[in-house]
N, C-alpha and C positions, 0 to 999 in steps of 0.2 A: 624648422622652428617648432617646439613642442606645443601641442594643443593644451587648452585649459581643461582641467579634469574635474569631474564632479567630486566635491569633498566627501560625499556619502561612500565613494569607492575606495577611499583611503589610498590613492595613488594607482589603483588598478582600474582600467578602462572596463566597464561592464556594458554589454550590448544592450540597446533599447528593446522594447517589446517586439517591434517589427522584425529586427534582425534575429531576435530569439526565436520567434514564430518560423521564420525561413529556415533557420538551422533545425529546428525541431522537425519541420516538414522534410528536410532532406534526410534526416536520420529515420524517417518512418516511411521510406519508399515514395515520397512526393505527396503523402497524404495532406489533403487541404486542412488547415485549422479554421474551421468556421463554426458558427453557431455556438452550442454549449461547449464544445471542445475549445474554441477560441477563448470564451469566457473564462473557462477553468484554466487554461494555460496563461492567460493574462494575469489571473490571480496568483498563480504559482510563480510567475516572474517577478510580482511585486515582493513576494516573501523571499525568493531566492536571491534577488539582486543584492541585498546587503551582505549576504553570506559570501556571494562570489566576489564582491568588492573587498571583503576583508581576507580574501584568499583562503577561505576555509576549504580543506580538501573535501572533495565529494565523499570519499570513503569514511571520513570522520562523521559526516551526516548520516550515511548509511548505518554506521555502527551506533550511532546515539539513537537512531529510531529502534534499532534492534534492542538495545539496552533498556529503552522504555517499555517495550512490549514485554520483554522478560520480567521487569520489575512489576508490570500489571499482573501477569500470570502468578508470580510468587505472592503478591499481596492478595489477590483473589483466593488462592489455595489456603493461605495462612489465616485470613480474616473471615472467610465465608460471606454468604450473601448479606446484603442490607447494611445500613449504617454509613457512617462517614468513610470507611475504607472502600466501599463500593463506588462512591463518588470519585475517590482518588483513582480507583482502577479504570473508571470511565475516562477520566482526564488523561490518565497515562496512555491508554489505548489510542485515544483520539491524537495526543501530541505525537505518539509515535508514527501514526498514520500520516500525519502532516509532513514530518521529517522524510517518511518514505517516499512522498512525492517530490521532495525538494532536493534529493541527492542527484536525481537525473538532471534536474533544471540547473543546478550549480555546475554540473559536468559540462552541460551544453554552453552554458554562459562563459565558462573558463575555457572551453575547447579542450576539456580533459576527459572526453569519452574514450573508453578503451575496453577491449575484451576483458582485461583483469577486473576492471570496475564492474562490467556487466555481470561477471561470474560472482563476484562479491555480493552484488546487489540481489541476485538470484538466490544465493545461499541464505542470506539474511531475511529475505522475504518468506522462505520456507520456515525459517525459525520463527518469524513473526506469526505465520498462520498456525503453527503449533501452539504458540502462546495464546493466541485468541481462543483456541479450543479448550486450552486450560482455564482460561478465564470463565468460559461457559460452565465448565465442571466446577470450578470454585463457587460460581453463582447458584449452583444447585442442579445443573442439568445431570441426567442419568449418565454413567461413565460410558456405556455402549453407545449412547446417541451422541455424546460429545466426540468419542473416537471415530464414529462414522462420518460426523460432519467434517472433522479435521482430515481424516483420510480421504474423503472425495476431494477437498480442495488440493491435497498434495497430488492426487492422481491426475487432476485436471492439468495441474502445472507441469507435471512429468510428461504427460502425453504431448503437451505443447512444446516443451524443451526437446523431446525425443524427435519430434517431427522437424524442429529447426536443425537438428543434428543430421537429419537425412536430406537436408537441403531446402526445406520449406522456409522461405524468407518472411512471409506474411501469412498468419493463420486465416485472415480474412473474416473473422467473426469476433464480436465482443460479446461474451457470454453474459447471462444473468447472474453469475456468481464470481465475478472479478473480485480482486483483492479489496477495492474500496467498500464493496457490499459486505465482505466478511468483517472488515474492521467496524463497519457501522453496526452490524449485528451484536458483536461483542461488546462494544461500547454502550450501545443502547440497552442491552440486557443489564449490564452492571449498573447503568443509571437507574433503570426502572425498579431494581430490587432496593435501591436506596429511597426513591422518590415515592413509590407506591408499594411497599412491602406488603405480601400477603394478599394482594388484590388479584393476582393472577400467578401462574407458574412460569414466570418471565423466562428463566433459563431453560426450561423445557421448551417452550414456545419458540425462543431464539435458536436453541439447538436443531429443533425440527425444521424451522424455516431455512436454516443454513444447509441442513442435509437435503431437503427438498430441492432447494435452488442449486446445490451442488451436483445433483443427480441430473438436473435439466442442463446446467452448463456444461457438464462432462459430455453429455450427448451432443450438444451443440458444437463443442470443439472437435469431437471425433467425427461427427459427420462432415464438418468443414475441411478437416485435414484428409479425410478419406477421399474426398473429391480432389484435392490437390495432389495427392500422392499418386 
């Protein structure tokens, strides 16, 4: 006898929060979802549930987030710092970041996790990081500093991916320069150039902060992996 289904899922049963957290833990080596991690994942579950219920493919969410990041970079380079376009840039970066977190949740909820999806997500993340560096450039950061910040982000993720290719399942460290931090810096700089133009070299400060955190994060990841290898 068929069970009654939530109308919000449009005919597709979507796991509740506890089941989602259990699946997430299984996919992350048994890591416990507690404290801030549990709170964050609970919020992601709320946002991802309607998408999973509507049978939206996880890959579509991934590509949509990348498209928003690319649009933000184009607008930042075309319009320059300050004004209404800078606000739009900040919104696009933030929205792309939200979608970047939802694709994995949708995949978990729909039991559509796969190596192909993981590869697509990783490639799109690197495009998104490059887009954020271009946002800093468009907001007024020096070219060399925006390139350094973006390069450090790419290098950190390459080191992590290369180690995983050598058999390391879990890096064992969350660096100070993970992707949410990079997204926050890019979005914050764009917003600051619109809200308080001329009061500080926002793009310079943002790119410098990203580069400094990126250097520390790279060392953190390299040390952790050196111990595991």
